[in-house]
C-alpha positions, 0 to 999 in steps of 0.5 A: 248896069255901072259904079260911078264916084259920087258921095261927095258930102251936101251931093247925092248919095249912091246906092250900095255897092258890093266889092270884094264881098262886103256891102259898101254903103256912103253914109251920114249924107256921104261923109262916111262910107262904111263895108258892112257883113252882107250876112251880120249887117255888122260893120267891118270897116268904115272910112271918113270921107271928107278929104275925098271929092268922090268914091266908086266900085271895080270889081274889087277895089274901092276908087277914090277922089280928091280934090287934087286929081289924086286917084285911089285904090282901097281893098274892098274886103278890108279897107287897106289902100293898094294904090295911090297917085295923081292922074296926069292932066287930070284935076278932079275927074268922075270915074266909073266903070262896068260891068266885067274885068276892064277899066275905070274911065276917068274923065276931065271935061276942057274949061271951055267944054270942048273936049274931055280927057279921058284915062283908061285905068286898071282897077287892081294897080292903078296903072294907066292903060290907055289916054286920050282926049275928045272933042266934046262933052262926053261921059262915058255909058259903056263898052262895046268889043272893047270900044268905050261908049260914050254920050255927047252933050252940048253946053245947055245937057242935051243929048245929041250923039253916040260915041262910040271909041276904040283904044286900039285905033284910036278911032272915034264915031260919032252918031248924031241923035235925031232929035236931042235929047235932055240929061239922058242917061244911059246904059250898053247892053250888047250891041245896043245903047239904051238912052230915057232923057228929062221928059221921057223920050227914049232913043236905042241906038246900033253901037254896031252898024251906029244907026238910029233903031227906035224912038219912044216917048215914054211920058215919064218926066223922070226916070232913072239910068236904065237897065236891059235884059236880052228882052226888056230894058227897065227904068224906074221912074220918079213916081215909084213906076218900073216900067219895060219897053221891048227892046226889039221894037221900043213899045211900052209892055208894062209898069208896075203901079205908083209908089209914093208914100208919105213924102210924096211932095219932096223931089228925089235928088238920084232915082234909084236904078233897077237891077235884073237877076235871076229872071226877076227885077229888083227896084226901088221907090219913093215910099221906101220899099224894094220890090221885084218882079218876073222879068218875062212878065211886064204885061203882068205887073 
């Protein structure tokens, strides 16, 4: 699971996030951020987002990106500004973070698409931990033993490799995929990266040996970002299904029924990724429902 900056007015609205003990929700079609008390639903504080290009979260910090490349960190509990400064070399970066106490990662693509500028920022202080430029059009998708894991795409948006960058040695290694994946979304769990493409192709890559473990054709036209636990990798589909794949052998082992609702003629801009907690998998569907199923028994869904 990861938190990324998005929410630009008129664009896809990111899902709610918990920060500073409050539930943060982007409302008014991406124009406002509201921090809600989880017990009462009352608004504790709110912020006009019209001056920002994106909003994301890293632990107890809200991260705001400005059109001039300025990155601002707010206290998630109070909404007060902790720090604000411009990241050198970034015009309007995308920012993403991952679970744990690691940094947030700001990325900007070169105009010709040949290189990606990556800056690791301490979300609590705004201090730059490291800064590098890597070859290719790259997207951070997770971390593994202090290294950053990224996917690489060509100019047509097809993911063709997985890259592991270790800031301690300033070394990067690339794993070319046997078959490119159109518009792939990815997640990292332990020593494995899971990639799901538009059209349903799924690939598991060993991040230690840097070899492809397995490949599966799920026949899902559009899927969410995958989420994994020790046994299964889960994702939602455009028709409201939640699907589970065995992480060891890459076999589809369960799926829920279709949940389209009354507006099945509409295309959902952003599919919600499922969440795993306390042995259950939580997911949302286009019909507006939120449901939970036992993670250990996908065959019984």
